[in-house]
C-alpha positions, 0 to 999 in steps of 0.5 A: 063285799068287793067292787065289781068292775064295770065292763069297761074297767075289766082287765084280762092277761092273755098269753099266746092268745090264751086268757090266764086271768080276768081281774074283774073286782077290786078290793081293799087289801090294807090300811094304815092309820096314822093318828099322829100325822092325821092321815089314813092310807089304803090300797085297792088291788084288782083281782077276782073274788070267789065267795069271800076269797080274793085272788089278786091279779097280776094285771089289775088295778093297784091304787093308793089312796091317802086322806087327810082326816082333818081337811078331808083332802084325798089323792090317789096314785092314779092321779085322782084328788078331792076333798070330803064333805064335812059329813064324810070327814065326821064318818071317817073320824068316828070310824077311825076313833072307834077303831083306836079305842078298840085296839087300846081296849084290847091291849089293856084288857089282854094285859098286853099293856098294863094300865087303863085305856081312856077313850078317845072322842 
């Protein structure tokens, strides 16, 4: 489900006194997991959501967030930063490890790669 923005965070694009766009939601639009460099980068973009369909806005948020998956340190393109607690780092590690194992299993099960996947832990 999308992030429903608080009233103060909603952006509107008005041209000639006519509202052309109201961006009232933010959603994660992509994720890059770099297992070698131990980081996850994802982008949050503003727009509107109807049902399960996201329409990107031209005026809303466009924020990139990068997390060090070992130390838990994170920063975002809007100047925010912090550190995840141990439980959050473990949850992130488990989620991305599961995803890695699923991707490798898919590749071997569909004979894209000729071999046997050995699960990461």
